[in-house]
C-alpha positions in Angstrom: 6.2 23.6 -18.1 8.2 22.0 -15.3 5.1 21.3 -13.3 3.5 19.6 -16.3 6.6 17.4 -16.7 6.5 16.4 -13.0 2.8 15.5 -13.3 3.6 13.4 -16.5 6.4 11.5 -14.7 4.1 10.9 -11.7 1.3 9.5 -13.9 3.9 7.3 -15.8 5.0 6.0 -12.4 1.4 5.1 -11.5 0.9 3.3 -14.8 4.1 1.3 -14.1 2.4 0.1 -10.9 0.2 -2.3 -12.8 2.9 -4.6 -14.2 4.8 -4.3 -10.9 1.8 -5.6 -8.9 1.2 -8.5 -11.3 4.9 -9.5 -10.9 4.7 -9.2 -7.1 1.4 -11.2 -6.9 3.0 -14.1 -8.8 6.1 -14.2 -6.6 4.4 -13.8 -3.2 1.2 -15.9 -3.3 1.7 -17.3 0.2 2.1 -13.9 1.8 -1.0 -12.6 0.1 -3.2 -15.3 1.8 -1.8 -14.8 5.3 -1.6 -11.0 5.3 -4.9 -10.0 3.7 -6.0 -7.7 6.6 -2.7 -5.9 6.6 -2.8 -5.4 2.9 -6.2 -3.8 3.2 -4.8 -1.5 5.9 -2.0 -0.5 3.5 -4.6 0.3 0.8 -6.5 2.6 3.1 -3.4 4.3 4.4 -2.1 4.8 0.8 -5.4 6.4 -0.2 -5.3 8.7 2.8 -1.7 9.7 2.0 -2.6 10.3 -1.6 -5.6 12.5 -0.7 -3.5 14.4 1.8 -1.0 15.0 -0.9 -3.7 16.3 -3.1 -5.1 18.6 -0.5 -1.7 20.0 0.6 -0.4 20.2 -3.0 2.5 17.9 -2.4 3.2 15.8 -5.5 5.5 13.3 -3.8 2.8 12.4 -1.2 0.1 12.3 -3.9 1.9 9.9 -6.2 3.5 7.8 -3.5 0.2 7.2 -1.7 -1.7 6.3 -4.9 1.2 4.1 -6.1 1.0 2.1 -2.8 -2.8 1.8 -3.1 -2.6 0.6 -6.8 0.1 -1.9 -6.3 -1.4 -3.5 -3.1 -5.0 -3.5 -4.3 -4.1 -5.0 -7.7 -2.0 -7.7 -6.0 -4.9 -8.7 -3.8 -7.1 -9.2 -6.9 -4.7 -11.7 -8.4 
């Protein structure tokens, strides 16, 4: 039961990434233009960290990596 609660809280945190990235994209338009290659590097590293967390069974790594990838990738789309 406790594992299920941790997974639910993690998924809720990932879902909260969508409104957070919209807010960040509005506030930092000038940084998004100049740092596009760095943001792509952050997306790739976030996905690698998320997959590593999945492989090693570490929930913190899993959700942190995917949260980073979601926030940065959605910010680049705006």
